[in-house]
C-alpha positions as CSV (number, residue, x, y, z in Angstrom):
1,M,309.8,126.8,8.2
2,V,307.7,123.8,9.1
3,K,306.4,121.9,6.1
4,P,302.4,121.6,5.9
5,T,302.8,117.7,6.3
6,K,304.6,118.2,9.6
7,I,301.9,120.5,10.7
8,Q,299.3,118.0,9.7
9,E,301.2,115.4,11.5
10,S,301.4,117.3,14.8
11,I,297.7,118.0,14.6
12,E,297.0,114.4,14.1
13,R,299.1,113.4,17.0
14,L,297.5,115.9,19.3
15,M,294.0,114.7,18.2
16,N,294.8,111.0,18.8
17,S,296.2,111.9,22.2
18,R,293.0,113.5,23.4
19,F,290.2,111.9,21.2
20,E,289.2,108.4,20.2
21,T,286.8,106.7,17.8
22,Y,284.3,104.3,19.3
23,G,282.7,102.4,16.4
24,V,279.9,104.9,15.7
25,N,279.7,107.0,12.4
26,C,278.2,110.1,11.6
27,P,274.6,109.6,10.3
28,N,275.0,112.6,8.0
29,C,278.3,111.9,6.3
30,G,279.4,108.5,7.5
31,T,282.8,109.8,9.2
32,P,283.7,108.0,12.3
33,L,282.7,110.4,15.3
34,L,285.3,111.4,17.9
35,R,284.8,111.8,21.5
36,P,287.1,112.9,24.4
37,K,289.2,110.0,25.9
38,T,288.3,111.5,29.4
39,V,285.0,110.9,31.1
40,D,282.5,113.3,32.6
41,S,283.7,114.4,36.0
42,V,280.2,114.2,37.5
43,T,278.7,111.2,35.9
44,G,281.8,109.1,35.1
45,R,280.4,108.4,31.9
46,K,281.9,108.9,28.3
47,L,281.0,112.2,26.7
48,A,279.0,112.5,23.5
49,G,281.0,112.5,20.1
50,A,281.2,114.9,17.2
51,C,281.9,114.5,13.6
52,P,285.2,115.9,12.3
53,G,284.2,115.2,8.7
54,V,283.8,117.4,5.5
55,I,280.9,117.2,3.3
56,T,281.4,117.6,-0.6
57,Y,278.5,118.9,-2.6
58,T,277.9,120.3,-6.1
59,E,276.6,124.1,-6.4
60,N,276.1,125.8,-9.5
61,G,278.1,123.2,-11.4
62,Q,281.1,123.5,-8.9
63,L,282.3,121.0,-6.4
64,R,282.4,122.5,-2.8
65,R,283.4,121.3,0.7
66,K,282.2,122.3,4.1
67,K,282.5,121.0,7.7
68,C,279.8,118.5,8.7
69,G,279.3,119.8,12.1
70,Y,277.1,116.8,13.5
71,T,277.1,116.4,17.2
72,E,275.9,113.3,19.0
73,P,272.9,113.8,21.5
74,V,274.3,113.6,25.1
75,A,271.8,110.9,26.0
76,Q,272.6,108.7,23.2
77,R,273.9,105.2,23.9
78,T,277.2,104.8,22.4
79,I,278.1,101.1,22.8
80,P,276.7,99.6,19.7
81,T,275.8,95.9,19.3
82,A,276.9,93.7,16.5
83,T,273.6,94.2,14.8
84,E,273.9,97.9,15.1
85,L,277.4,97.8,13.8
86,T,276.2,95.9,10.7
87,T,273.6,98.6,10.2
88,V,276.1,101.3,10.7
89,A,278.4,99.6,8.0
90,H,275.3,99.5,5.5
91,R,274.4,103.0,6.4
92,N,278.0,104.3,5.8
93,D,277.9,102.6,2.4
94,A,274.5,103.9,1.4
95,L,275.1,107.5,2.6
96,G,278.6,107.4,1.0
97,Y,277.2,106.4,-2.3
98,L,274.5,109.0,-2.1
99,R,276.9,111.7,-1.2
100,T,279.4,110.9,-3.8
101,Y,277.2,110.5,-7.0
102,S,274.2,112.8,-6.1
103,V,273.8,115.9,-8.2
104,T,272.5,118.9,-6.0
105,S,272.2,122.7,-6.3
106,S,272.5,122.9,-2.5
107,S,273.6,120.6,0.3
108,D,270.5,121.6,2.3
109,V,268.6,119.1,0.3
110,M,270.4,116.2,2.2
111,R,268.8,117.4,5.5
112,H,265.2,116.9,4.3
113,R,263.3,114.2,6.3
114,F,259.8,113.1,7.1
115,K,260.4,114.2,10.8
116,N,261.3,117.8,9.8
117,Y,258.6,118.3,7.3
118,M,256.1,120.9,8.8
119,A,252.7,119.6,8.2
120,T,250.5,122.6,9.5
121,D,247.1,121.9,7.7
122,E,245.2,119.0,6.4
123,P,246.4,119.1,2.8
124,E,250.0,119.0,4.0
125,R,249.2,116.1,6.3
126,R,247.6,114.3,3.4
127,V,250.5,114.3,1.2
128,L,253.0,113.5,4.1
129,V,250.8,110.4,4.8
130,R,250.8,109.4,1.1
131,C,254.5,109.9,0.6
132,Q,255.1,107.7,3.8
133,Q,252.8,105.0,2.2
134,I,254.6,104.9,-1.1
135,A,258.0,104.8,0.7
136,K,256.7,101.8,2.6
137,Q,256.0,100.1,-0.7
138,I,259.4,100.7,-1.9
139,A,261.0,99.5,1.3
140,D,258.9,96.3,0.8
141,G,260.6,95.6,-2.4
142,K,257.9,97.1,-4.9
143,T,259.2,98.9,-8.0
144,V,257.6,102.3,-8.2
145,H,257.5,105.3,-10.4
146,S,256.1,108.1,-8.2
147,L,255.4,111.5,-9.4
148,L,255.1,114.4,-7.0
149,I,253.3,117.0,-8.9
150,G,252.7,120.7,-8.0
151,K,254.0,124.2,-8.3
152,T,257.3,125.5,-7.0
153,G,257.6,125.9,-3.3
154,R,255.0,123.3,-2.1
155,G,257.4,120.9,-0.3
156,K,257.9,118.3,-3.2
157,T,261.7,117.9,-2.9
158,H,261.5,117.9,0.8
159,L,259.2,114.9,0.8
160,A,260.9,113.2,-2.0
161,M,264.1,113.1,0.0
162,G,262.0,112.1,3.1
163,M,260.7,109.1,1.0
164,L,264.3,108.1,0.1
165,Y,265.6,108.3,3.8
166,A,262.5,106.5,5.0
167,V,263.3,103.6,2.5
168,L,266.8,103.5,3.8
169,A,266.0,103.5,7.4
170,Q,263.1,101.0,7.2
171,T,265.4,98.4,5.6
172,G,268.4,98.8,7.7
173,Y,270.1,100.4,4.8
174,K,270.3,97.2,2.9
175,T,268.5,95.5,0.1
176,T,268.8,92.1,-1.5
177,K,270.7,91.0,-4.6
178,Q,270.8,87.7,-6.5
179,V,274.4,86.5,-6.6
180,T,275.4,83.3,-8.8
181,K,278.7,81.7,-7.7
182,N,280.2,78.4,-8.9
183,G,276.7,77.7,-10.6
184,E,274.9,78.4,-7.3
185,T,272.5,81.3,-7.1
186,K,271.8,82.8,-3.7
187,T,270.3,86.0,-2.1
188,V,272.6,88.2,-0.2
189,Y,272.3,91.5,1.5
190,V,273.9,94.7,0.0
191,S,273.8,98.3,0.9
192,W,271.2,100.5,-1.0
193,K,272.4,102.5,-4.0
194,A,270.3,105.7,-3.8
195,L,270.7,108.9,-5.6
196,F,269.4,112.5,-5.7
197,I,269.6,114.1,-9.1
198,D,268.8,117.8,-9.7
199,W,267.6,117.6,-13.3
200,H,268.5,121.1,-14.2
201,E,271.8,121.0,-12.4
202,L,272.7,117.6,-14.3
203,I,272.0,119.2,-17.6
204,E,274.3,122.2,-16.8
205,L,277.1,119.9,-15.5
206,Q,276.9,118.1,-18.9
207,K,277.1,121.2,-20.9
208,Q,280.2,122.4,-19.0
209,S,281.8,119.0,-19.4
210,F,282.1,119.3,-23.3
211,K,285.0,121.6,-22.6
212,D,286.4,120.0,-19.5
213,D,287.6,116.3,-19.6
214,T,287.8,115.9,-15.9
215,L,284.3,117.0,-15.6
216,K,283.3,114.9,-18.5
217,R,284.6,111.7,-16.7
218,Q,282.8,112.7,-13.4
219,V,279.4,113.2,-15.3
220,N,279.8,110.1,-17.2
221,K,280.3,108.2,-13.9
222,I,277.2,109.7,-12.5
223,L,275.2,108.8,-15.8
224,F,276.5,105.2,-15.2
225,E,275.4,105.2,-11.6
226,I,271.9,106.5,-12.5
227,K,271.5,103.3,-14.5
228,Q,272.8,101.1,-11.7
229,A,271.1,102.7,-8.6
230,D,268.2,101.0,-6.8
231,V,266.2,104.3,-6.4
232,V,266.7,107.7,-7.9
233,V,265.1,110.9,-6.7
234,L,264.8,113.1,-10.1
235,D,264.2,116.5,-8.9
236,D,262.6,119.5,-10.8
237,F,262.1,117.4,-13.9
238,G,260.7,119.7,-16.7
239,S,262.4,122.8,-15.4
240,E,265.1,122.8,-18.2
241,R,264.9,124.5,-21.5
242,D,263.5,122.5,-24.1
243,T,266.4,121.6,-26.5
244,E,267.3,118.6,-28.6
245,Y,270.2,118.0,-26.3
246,S,267.9,117.9,-23.2
247,Q,265.6,115.6,-25.0
248,D,268.4,113.0,-25.6
249,L,269.3,113.0,-21.9
250,V,265.5,112.6,-21.1
251,D,265.4,109.5,-23.3
252,R,268.7,108.0,-21.9
253,F,267.4,108.5,-18.3
254,W,264.1,106.8,-18.8
255,R,265.5,104.0,-20.9
256,D,267.9,103.3,-18.0
257,R,265.1,103.7,-15.3
258,E,262.1,102.2,-17.0
259,N,262.1,99.2,-14.8
260,K,263.6,100.7,-11.6
261,T,262.4,102.9,-9.0
262,V,262.2,106.6,-9.5
263,I,260.6,109.4,-7.4
264,V,260.1,112.3,-9.5
265,T,259.2,115.9,-8.6
266,T,257.9,118.2,-11.3
267,N,255.7,121.2,-11.9
268,L,254.1,119.6,-15.0
269,D,250.9,117.3,-15.0
270,G,250.5,114.4,-17.1
271,K,249.5,116.3,-20.1
272,G,252.3,118.8,-19.7
273,L,254.8,115.9,-19.5
274,E,253.4,114.4,-22.7
275,N,253.5,117.7,-24.6
276,R,257.1,118.3,-23.4
277,Y,258.6,114.8,-23.7
278,G,256.3,112.8,-26.0
279,A,254.0,109.8,-25.5
280,R,256.9,107.3,-25.5
281,T,258.6,108.9,-22.4
282,L,255.3,109.4,-20.7
283,S,254.6,105.6,-21.1
284,R,258.0,104.7,-19.6
285,M,257.2,107.0,-16.7
286,K,253.7,105.4,-16.2
287,N,255.4,101.9,-15.8
288,Y,254.9,101.3,-12.1
289,G,253.2,104.6,-11.7
290,V,249.6,103.6,-11.4
291,G,248.4,104.8,-8.0
292,N,251.6,106.2,-7.0
293,G,251.2,109.9,-7.9
294,V,250.9,112.6,-5.3
295,A,249.2,116.0,-6.1
296,F,250.4,119.2,-4.3
297,S,247.8,121.2,-5.8
298,A,246.2,122.1,-2.5
299,I,249.3,123.1,-0.8
300,K,250.3,126.8,-0.3
301,D,253.6,128.2,-1.5
302,Y,255.7,128.2,1.8
303,R,258.6,129.9,0.1
304,G,256.7,133.0,-0.4
305,E,256.1,133.3,3.4
306,V,258.2,135.7,5.5
């Protein structure tokens, strides 16, 4: 009987004999794209690439994996310049960080972009434009606490992720950082650290971690990265049951993010947030929040449509 490792080696040799990498990485998961070593028999040009990668995500508190499935558009240019390669490197780092430390209830959230948000009426167009404006402020280096407020099913999560991806794309997936070496301080470019945190899912993960040391280490790492990240999307804030435990996590989050960019989606308005979490937490949320709220009250519930 052939050992699995031998089978894997045989498959790898076969793949290497027929496919090649070419300096382009998957925009969804960062895995190097593969393309056939042969050329198109009609055009004489190299064929488009495809992603062999696997996406890891959290669903109902469990880590799951699935094939990425991205395929490169046929007309896409596949010979990157040096500048494009640098951008690809930053993009790989930023998207890799986002995938590794985000907490989601479904991997579908990672597909949300401004370009696939369907603005079919004037209220939807207004919130889209407003979110684009706020994303531009963040990309320009401004610290922002942006609250996207409205009932369930109005597209808040979609636009929050659209904001995050827009910030990454507009900045070439890089931001600046002050580094001191040998007594000299200079500004360097580093890849963005951006996270998506499903608030309810994070609370459930932490509850489960009380009886699972491996999961506890994972959750502690996520909480550490929440503090370190440049921008965090906090999704569905206020959806959890009101317990002393959840209040402690709220306090920790807003202490860590008080002076860092956060994009929040919530069903609660300002008064509801204050009643739920207290004046101190609301005060921290209001830091950098003036003029950065987006109301979805005029948006219809698209989830209810069939």
